[in-house]
C-alpha positions, -999 to +999 in steps of 0.1 A: -649-582-280-683-600-278-704-604-310-731-581-296-705-554-290-693-556-326-729-553-337-733-522-315-702-507-330-715-515-365-749-499-358-733-468-343-711-463-374-740-470-397-762-444-380-733-419-380-728-425-417-765-417-423-762-385-405-730-376-423-747-380-456-772-352-448-743-330-436-725-336-468-756-328-489-760-295-470-723-286-475-723-294-512-754-272-517-734-243-503-699-248-516-706-267-548-687-296-563-652-301-547-637-315-579-643-317-617-651-291-643-663-266-616-629-265-598-595-251-607-571-257-577-534-257-584-519-249-550-492-266-531-516-293-519-528-302-554-519-336-567-523-355-600-561-359-605-559-393-621-536-407-594-558-392-566-590-407-582-575-442-585-562-442-550-593-429-533-617-453-553-596-484-547-600-480-510-637-491-512-632-526-527-600-531-506-618-523-474-649-544-484-627-574-490-608-569-457-641-566-438-656-595-456-628-620-450-619-608-415-628-635-388-660-629-369-652-618-333-675-646-320-699-672-332-698-705-350-682-712-384-715-704-401-701-670-409-681-687-437-698-693-470-712-728-477-709-723-514-686-703-537-717-693-555-735-680-524-757-649-528-734-628-507-704-638-528-724-627-559-731-594-542-694-589-535-687-597-572-711-570-583-693-545-560-659-555-574-672-552-609-684-517-603-651-506-588-630-523-614-646-499-638-648-468-615-614-470-599-593-483-628-609-484-663-627-450-660-597-428-650-573-445-673-596-439-703-598-402-696-575-379-716-568-359-684-581-349-650-578-316-632-555-316-602-572-324-569-566-310-534-551-337-512-577-331-486-605-341-510-586-373-518-582-381-481-618-373-472-629-396-500-606-423-487-622-420-453-657-422-468-648-453-489-632-470-459-663-466-438-686-476-467-665-506-476-664-518-440-701-514-435-711-533-466-684-560-463-691-567-427-728-568-431-725-594-459-699-614-439-713-614-404-747-597-400-766-607-431-794-633-426-785-669-432-803-669-466-774-648-480-751-678-474-772-700-496-766-707-533-774-678-554-801-698-573-818-707-540-817-670-529-831-660-562-860-685-559-868-672-524-868-635-536-876-636-573-891-602-577-865-585-555-836-603-572-846-598-608-858-562-603-826-553-584-803-570-609-819-552-638-815-519-621-779-526-613-769-538-648-789-510-666-775-484-642-739-496-646-741-499-684-758-464-686-730-450-664-703-464-687-722-453-718-726-417-707-690-416-693-679-426-728-699-398-744-682-373-721-647-387-726-651-388-764-665-353-765-637-338-744-611-356-764-624-341-796-631-306-783-597-304-767-582-306-802-600-274-813-603-252-782-585-240-752-607-260-729-618-296-733-655-290-726-685-289-750-722-295-748-728-332-746-755-349-767-768-385-770-785-409-747-800-393-716-781-361-723-811-351-743-831-347-712-806-342-683-772-326-677-758-354-656-772-388-668-741-405-655-751-395-620-787-406-626-774-440-638-751-444-608-781-437-584-801-464-603-771-488-601-768-486-563-806-486-559-804-520-577-777-532-553-797-521-523-828-539-535-808-570-543-791-573-509-817-558-486-787-546-466-791-515-443-755-507-453-763-507-490-794-485-484-772-462-464-747-461-492-775-452-516-785-424-493-749-411-494-748-414-532-780-394-536-768-368-511-735-365-529-746-365-565-778-344-564-761-312-552-732-318-576-756-323-604-773-289-596-740-271-598-729-289-630-762-280-645-758-244-635-722-244-648-733-257-682-758-228-685-733-202-674-705-216-696-725-222-728-753-196-722-779-197-749-764-226-768-772-249-740-806-267-743-830-250-720-853-280-716-828-302-698-832-310-662-802-315-639-802-352-631-837-369-630-854-370-664-883-346-667-884-340-629-853-325-613 
């Protein structure tokens, strides 16, 4: 396969992924969140929620690593990094840092997870496979030569973009972890006193939105897209937004229905003071 052919295949998958994101958004606006507090599936195809989550999330870093280190189909050895501390290696490290938390630490810290339909897990695996391939392959083969330079050189060339993107990524990831911890702690405490393990969350951005963890994840991947300048990363951000916004609307509605008048009426769904 010629290098141009691989690029054509890459671009075709990238464009398809962009279209799929809009289809997913439309479907979620109709059917709601396929897993989490809004679901209660216990049929024959239901599997352990924690196991399903770990398996489907681990696919993303695994596929990115495979795509990143797979030999280029053509071209010189310039596709290999000239420095261990290259900009693109740093971006891979940020990706792995996120998924170390999201795929391993996060599910293991939860007291429990509802059972998940195996179809949801498999569809998430497919999504993460495509996403991991696109981002890993772009960084490995299709990124501009400047991404192979030392991270300090790359930062000097794009100071505003690098510092702004890094701040967004770090703040988003820390905010994600912080609000996940609020939810986990709340569910652990409320499960000791009630039949269900849900209660009205407070603290942090929960004072203004129902899903601050979703908001922080959007901020995090916005930071990654700004940092990398990658069309694959911007497409992933589009998918994150198209996935999380509809789910946030349904979770917001679920809170109001479940807790009725005890739920703060001034909270938005996901974007503080706006949406």
